[in-house]
N, C-alpha and C positions, 0 to 999 in steps of 0.2 A: 505494500498499500502505499503512497506517494506521499509528502507533507501534507495536499493540497485536498487530497479525499480525507486525509485524518481532519482538516479544519474542516472542511465542510460537514465532516458526521458530528465532527463537535457542536458546529453552530445549531445544527439539525437538531442536535440533544437537547442546548439550550432553550431555543425555541417552546420545543415539547415543555421542559418544564418551568418555563415562563407560563404557556397557556395554561398549565397545570394549575399553578400558583393563583392565576386571573381567575380559572373558575371555580377556585376551592372558597376566596376570599372575596368574590365580584355581590355576590346577597348580602352577607354581614357586611361590607362595606357600605354599599347602597342603601342599607334600613339603617346603619348609623348617621351616616351624612343625608340622611331623610331625616332624622331626630334632630339634627343641627340645624339644618338651614330650614327648614319648617315647608321645603316646596321638593316633589319628587322629580319632579323636569330639572334643577337645576341638580337633585343627588345625580340624578342621571349622569349630567354633562358632566359634575366633577368629577366621579366613576370613572366613567369614559377615560379622561383627562391622566388619573394615575395612573 
């Protein structure tokens, strides 16, 4: 395997992990933000930006 292929695999793995992290925490983050800002649309925008 070449360094380029290993780098691509590592990056793909990081993307998967980041996707899982986002999926695991998006719901509670959105709820927490909604309780703080009082607006579900603003909370959704903030959660997306995060």
